[in-house]
C-alpha positions in Angstrom: 14.1 -21.8 -31.2 16.5 -19.9 -31.9 16.5 -20.1 -35.6 13.2 -18.8 -35.1 14.5 -15.5 -34.4 16.0 -14.2 -37.5 12.8 -15.1 -39.6 10.5 -13.1 -36.6 13.4 -10.1 -37.0 14.6 -10.8 -33.8 18.3 -10.5 -33.1 19.6 -13.5 -31.0 20.2 -12.6 -27.3 23.7 -13.5 -26.0 22.5 -16.5 -23.8 21.3 -18.0 -26.9 25.0 -18.5 -28.1 26.5 -19.0 -24.9 28.5 -21.6 -24.8 28.7 -21.2 -20.5 26.6 -19.0 -18.5 23.7 -16.0 -19.5 25.0 -12.9 -17.5 21.4 -11.8 -17.6 19.7 -15.5 -16.0 22.7 -17.3 -15.2 22.0 -20.3 -17.8 23.6 -21.4 -20.8 21.6 -21.1 -23.4 18.4 -19.4 -21.7 15.0 -20.2 -23.3 12.9 -17.9 -21.2 14.8 -15.0 -22.7 14.6 -16.3 -26.2 11.0 -16.9 -26.1 10.7 -13.1 -25.2 12.4 -12.2 -27.6 10.4 -14.6 -30.1 7.3 -13.2 -28.3 7.9 -9.3 -29.1 9.4 -9.9 -32.6 5.9 -12.1 -33.8 3.5 -9.1 -32.4 5.7 -6.6 -34.6 5.4 -9.0 -37.5 1.7 -9.3 -37.0 0.4 -6.4 -35.9 3.5 -3.5 -36.9 3.5 -4.2 -40.4 1.3 -3.4 -43.4 2.2 -6.6 -45.4 -0.8 -8.9 -47.3 0.3 -11.6 -45.1 -0.4 -9.6 -41.5 -2.9 -11.5 -39.5 -6.2 -9.6 -39.3 -8.3 -9.4 -36.5 -11.5 -7.6 -35.7 -12.3 -4.5 -33.6 -13.9 -7.6 -30.9 -11.1 -9.4 -31.2 -8.8 -6.4 -30.4 -10.7 -5.1 -27.6 -10.3 -8.7 -26.2 -6.8 -8.5 -26.4 -6.5 -5.1 -24.9 -7.5 -6.2 -21.7 -5.4 -9.0 -21.7 -2.9 -6.6 -21.8 -1.4 -5.5 -18.5 -2.0 -2.0 -17.2 1.5 0.2 -18.0 0.9 2.2 -14.5 0.2 -0.4 -12.3 2.8 -2.8 -13.9 5.8 -0.3 -13.8 5.1 0.7 -10.5 4.3 -2.4 -9.1 7.7 -3.5 -10.6 9.9 -0.7 -9.1 8.6 -1.3 -5.4 9.8 -5.1 -6.0 13.2 -3.7 -6.9 13.3 -1.0 -3.9 12.2 -3.6 -1.5 15.1 -5.9 -2.8 17.3 -3.3 -2.6 17.5 -2.2 -5.8 17.6 1.0 -7.3 15.0 2.4 -10.3 15.1 5.4 -12.1 12.1 8.1 -11.5 11.8 9.6 -14.7 9.3 13.0 -14.5 9.1 15.6 -17.0 12.4 17.7 -17.3 14.2 15.7 -15.1 15.1 12.0 -13.7 16.5 10.5 -10.7 17.8 7.2 -9.5 16.3 6.6 -6.5 16.8 3.6 -3.7 15.4 3.0 -0.2 18.0 4.2 2.5 16.5 1.3 4.9 17.3 -1.2 2.5 20.6 -0.1 1.5 21.7 0.9 5.2 24.9 3.1 6.1 27.4 1.6 5.2 26.4 1.0 1.3 24.9 4.9 1.4 27.9 6.3 2.5 30.1 4.4 -0.1 27.8 5.3 -2.7 27.7 9.3 -1.5 31.9 8.9 -1.1 32.0 8.1 -4.7 29.4 10.7 -6.2 29.9 13.6 -3.1 27.1 16.3 -3.9 25.2 14.7 -6.3 23.7 12.2 -3.7 21.3 13.0 -1.2 18.8 11.7 1.0 15.2 12.8 1.2 13.3 12.7 4.4 9.4 13.0 5.2 8.2 15.9 7.4 7.1 13.8 10.8 11.0 12.3 10.4 12.2 16.3 10.3 10.5 17.3 13.0 11.2 14.5 15.0 15.0 15.8 14.6 14.3 19.3 15.3 14.2 20.7 12.2 11.0 23.3 11.3 10.0 21.9 8.2 7.4 22.5 5.9 7.4 19.5 4.0 9.9 16.9 3.1 13.6 17.8 2.5 16.5 16.5 0.8 20.1 16.5 2.8 23.3 16.2 1.7 25.4 13.2 2.4 29.0 14.4 1.2 31.7 13.7 3.9 29.1 11.7 6.5 30.0 8.4 8.2 27.9 5.4 7.5 26.9 6.0 11.4 25.9 9.6 11.2 23.5 8.9 8.1 21.9 5.9 9.9 21.3 8.5 12.9 19.3 11.0 10.2 16.6 8.4 9.3 16.7 5.7 11.4 17.8 6.7 15.2 15.1 7.3 18.1 17.4 10.1 19.5 19.8 11.4 16.3 22.6 13.1 17.2 21.8 15.5 13.8 24.9 15.8 12.0 25.6 19.8 10.1 24.7 19.1 6.5 23.3 21.7 3.7 19.8 20.8 3.5 16.9 22.1 1.4 12.9 21.5 0.4 12.8 18.6 -1.8 11.7 19.1 -5.2 8.3 17.6 -6.9 10.4 14.7 -8.4 11.8 14.1 -4.8 8.6 14.0 -2.8 7.6 11.6 -5.7 10.4 9.2 -5.3 9.5 9.3 -1.7 6.3 8.5 -2.2 7.2 5.6 -4.1 9.4 4.3 -1.4 6.6 4.5 1.3 4.3 3.2 -0.7 6.7 -0.2 -0.9 6.1 0.0 3.1 9.6 0.9 3.6 11.0 3.5 6.1 10.3 6.9 4.5 13.6 7.9 3.5 14.9 8.3 -0.1 18.7 7.6 -1.5 18.2 10.3 -4.8 21.0 10.8 -7.2 21.0 12.5 -10.7 20.2 9.5 -13.6 23.1 10.7 -15.2 24.7 8.1 -12.8 22.6 5.5 -13.6 23.6 1.6 -15.0 22.3 -0.8 -17.4 19.1 -2.4 -17.0 18.0 -0.2 -13.9 13.9 -0.4 -14.1 12.0 3.0 -14.9 8.7 4.5 -13.7 7.4 7.7 -14.8 6.5 9.9 -11.8 3.0 10.4 -13.6 2.5 6.9 -13.1 3.4 6.7 -9.4 1.0 9.6 -8.4 -2.0 7.8 -10.7 -1.1 4.5 -8.9 -3.7 4.7 -5.8 -6.8 5.6 -7.9 -6.1 2.6 -10.9 -6.1 -0.1 -8.1 -9.2 1.2 -6.6 -10.9 1.7 -10.1 -10.1 -2.0 -10.9 -11.2 -3.4 -8.3 -13.8 -6.1 -8.6 -15.4 -9.2 -6.8 -13.5 -12.3 -7.0 -15.2 -15.0 -4.7 -18.3 -15.4 -2.5 -19.1 -18.0 0.3 -21.2 -18.5 3.5 -19.1 -18.5 6.3 -20.9 -18.6 9.8 -19.3 -16.9 12.3 -19.7 -17.4 16.3 -21.1 -14.0 17.0 -23.0 -14.1 13.3 -23.9 -17.3 12.2 -25.5 -16.0 8.6 -22.4 -14.4 7.1 -21.2 -14.1 3.7 -17.9 -13.7 3.0 -16.8 -11.1 -0.3 -13.4 -11.4 -1.7 -12.1 -8.1 -4.0 -9.3 -8.5 -5.9 -7.3 -6.1 -8.6 -5.2 -7.0 -11.0 -3.0 -3.6 -10.5 -2.6 -4.3 -7.0 -1.3 -6.8 -5.3 -3.7 -6.7 -2.0 -7.0 -8.6 -1.9 -9.6 -6.8 0.8 -12.6 -8.9 1.9 -16.1 -7.9 3.1 -18.1 -9.2 5.9 -21.9 -9.3 4.7 -23.9 -10.2 8.2 -27.6 -10.9 7.3 -29.1 -9.6 4.2 -29.1 -6.0 4.3 -31.4 -3.4 2.5 -29.7 -0.9 -0.3 -32.4 1.4 0.2 -31.6 1.6 4.0 -28.8 3.0 5.9 -26.4 0.1 6.5 -24.7 -0.4 9.8 -21.1 -0.4 8.4 -17.7 -1.1 10.3 -14.4 -0.2 8.4 -12.2 -2.4 10.0 -8.4 -1.9 8.9 -6.4 -5.3 9.7 -4.6 -6.1 12.9 -2.8 -9.1 13.3 -2.0 -8.5 16.6 -5.2 -7.4 18.2 -7.5 -9.1 15.9 -5.9 -12.8 15.6 -3.7 -12.6 18.7 -5.6 -10.6 21.2 -2.6 -8.5 21.9 -3.2 -6.0 25.0 -1.6 -3.3 23.2 -4.8 -2.0 21.4 -8.5 -1.9 21.5 -8.7 -3.4 17.6 -9.5 -7.6 18.5 -12.2 -5.5 21.2 -13.4 -3.4 18.1 -13.8 -6.0 15.1 -15.4 -9.0 17.7 -17.9 -5.8 18.6 -18.7 -4.8 15.5 -19.5 -7.8 14.3 -21.4 -8.6 17.3 -23.6 -5.1 17.0 -24.3 -5.8 13.0 -25.8 -9.2 13.7 -27.8 -7.7 16.6 -29.2 -4.8 14.6 -30.4 -8.1 11.9 -27.8 -7.2 8.9 -25.1 -4.9 8.0 -21.1 -5.2 6.6 -17.8 -5.3 7.8 -15.0 -4.5 5.5 -12.0 -5.9 6.2 -9.4 -3.7 5.1 -5.3 -4.7 4.3 -4.3 -1.2 6.0 -2.2 -2.6 9.0 -0.5 -0.4 11.4 -3.0 2.6 10.1 -1.4 2.1 6.9 2.7 1.4 7.3 2.4 -2.0 7.2 3.6 -4.8 9.8 6.9 -4.9 9.8 6.8 -0.5 10.5 3.8 -1.4 13.0 7.1 -3.7 14.8 9.4 -1.1 14.4 6.7 1.3 16.3 5.9 -1.0 19.1 9.4 -1.5 19.7 9.7 2.6 20.0 6.4 2.6 22.5 8.6 0.2 24.3 11.3 3.1 25.2 8.8 5.5 25.9 7.4 6.8 23.0 3.4 7.1 22.2 1.8 5.8 19.3 1.9 9.3 17.3 5.7 9.9 18.3 6.6 6.8 17.4 5.0 6.6 13.8 7.0 9.6 13.7 10.3 8.8 14.4 9.9 6.3 11.5 9.2 9.2 8.9 5.3 8.5 9.2 2.6 10.5 9.6 -0.7 9.9 12.1 -2.7 7.9 9.9 -1.5 6.7 6.4 -4.7 5.0 5.0 -6.6 5.4 2.3 -10.3 5.0 2.1 -10.8 5.0 -1.6 -10.9 1.2 -1.8 -13.7 1.2 0.6 -15.7 3.5 -1.3 -15.1 1.3 -3.9 -15.8 -1.8 -2.3 -19.4 -0.6 -1.1 -20.5 0.6 -4.2 -19.9 -2.9 -6.3 -21.7 -4.3 -3.1 -24.4 -1.6 -4.0 -24.8 0.3 -0.9 -23.9 4.0 -0.9 -25.4 5.1 2.4 -24.2 3.7 5.7 -24.2 4.5 9.7 -20.7 4.0 10.8 -19.4 2.1 13.3 -16.5 4.0 14.4 -14.9 6.8 16.9 -13.2 8.1 14.7 -14.5 10.9 12.7 -11.4 11.3 10.0 -12.4 8.2 9.1 -16.1 9.4 8.5 -15.2 12.1 6.8 -12.7 10.1 4.7 -15.3 7.8 3.1 -17.7 10.8 2.7 -15.3 12.2 0.1 -15.5 8.4 -2.0 -19.1 9.7 -2.4 -20.5 7.4 0.5 -23.2 9.3 2.5 -22.9 8.6 6.3 -26.2 9.4 7.8 -25.0 8.8 11.6 -22.6 6.9 13.7 -22.0 5.1 16.5 -19.0 4.2 19.1 -17.6 0.9 19.5 -15.6 1.3 23.0 -13.1 -1.7 23.5 -12.2 -2.5 27.2 -9.5 -0.5 29.0 -5.9 -2.3 30.5 -2.9 -1.5 31.6 -1.0 -2.0 28.4 -3.5 -0.1 26.1 -4.0 2.7 28.0 -1.7 4.9 27.3 -2.3 4.2 23.1 -6.4 5.2 23.9 -5.8 8.0 25.8 -3.1 9.3 23.2 -5.6 8.4 20.3 -8.6 10.4 22.4 -6.3 13.8 23.1 -3.9 13.7 20.3 -6.0 12.1 17.2 -9.6 13.0 18.1 -10.8 10.1 18.7 -14.2 10.2 20.6 -14.0 7.6 23.3 -16.7 9.1 26.1 -19.6 7.2 26.3 -22.2 8.9 24.2 -24.2 8.9 22.6 -25.4 5.1 22.2 -21.5 3.8 22.8 -21.0 0.1 22.0 -19.2 -1.2 25.1 -17.6 -4.6 25.6 -19.4 -7.1 27.1 -22.7 -5.3 27.1 -23.8 -6.4 23.7 -27.0 -8.8 23.1 -26.8 -10.6 20.1 -29.7 -11.9 17.7 -30.0 -14.3 14.9 -29.5 -12.3 11.5 -31.9 -12.7 8.7 -30.6 -14.7 6.1 -29.6 -13.4 2.7 -32.1 -13.7 -0.3 -29.6 -13.7 -3.6 -29.2 -15.9 -6.5 -26.1 -18.4 -6.5 -23.2 -16.2 -7.7 -20.2 -17.7 -9.7 -16.8 -17.7 -8.6 
């Protein structure tokens, strides 16, 4: 295989001639690396030269090949996310500067202290505004804190502990590229605390991602969403129900719509946007009202004859299951749900609803009546171009474990938890058979 490389204009990688082990992939020789060089060299030979022997392809064929080419925005960001989650640093490159970026969570205090000791004032820690306010700083936004001279314990108190004894250290507002670095760490569902240093300290083979690509990433994932499967799935509370799966080639997360009966696209459709809650939806946790709201919504939609429930992969108001469990631990120490998230560095609600707007668009529904207690959710979905023609409230059961949580949502987050107008209350929904959908068979 390696004999093909000079023919195709490629150089033989070290592992192709190694007598022991390839330093990159720990094999001898590495056929995967050789194949990679062959593929790149073949592409250069066939498409980048003007030789008479170059393979000639039509514009239609080129278009087909273009659709097979990964989106560079999403590929680079997804790869950077995986590097951060595995404890490795990446390079974030802006127009005029570049930074080496790592997650404070995955590095830990000891490793960060070692790096700060080696590079001094060049190493900083970028923290989100909610975390800074919890620490007592009057911060108008994220800030960069110097780490030189701080111990491992002092560094960890800056980004992870609930009652930090804040060490004296220079700080300043985060620059634009530092804000982008923090967004990348947050997108990886890691605690929003980014270790940053100039790219002059970068080592070979670090993954590089452009700052503009990080900014474009959320909208690009929404744009490429498509329906990939649909099937009838009868539910105990709604026997005539179809599950519709959505996926994007540029995102690792799938989304689900539950279509009850045969909703009419010409009329406002009763719709619930429900963010996934593993603890409440699946295990019946008493700490929240999510499971009650999920079942109430399905019952109410079925009672109305038809409607939609979008089940969105946005666990913990967008912070992910890992951080939701951390927030639960902080709540057990006496912090309410919003303060617990702020201690971790998150705002009151980190969810995005562009994906929900796109799902409704693909299903053909642009006018809805929402099942929600949250006015912010109504405003958010309206920003996607969906018309909200009314809303109905979903009131789950109150118990000693969720009373403080519900009170916090009402008093601090503005949720409408009183019983008007026309609330849907637990144990008060009368269900009726929904109408079966009339649509041709769909290819999977």
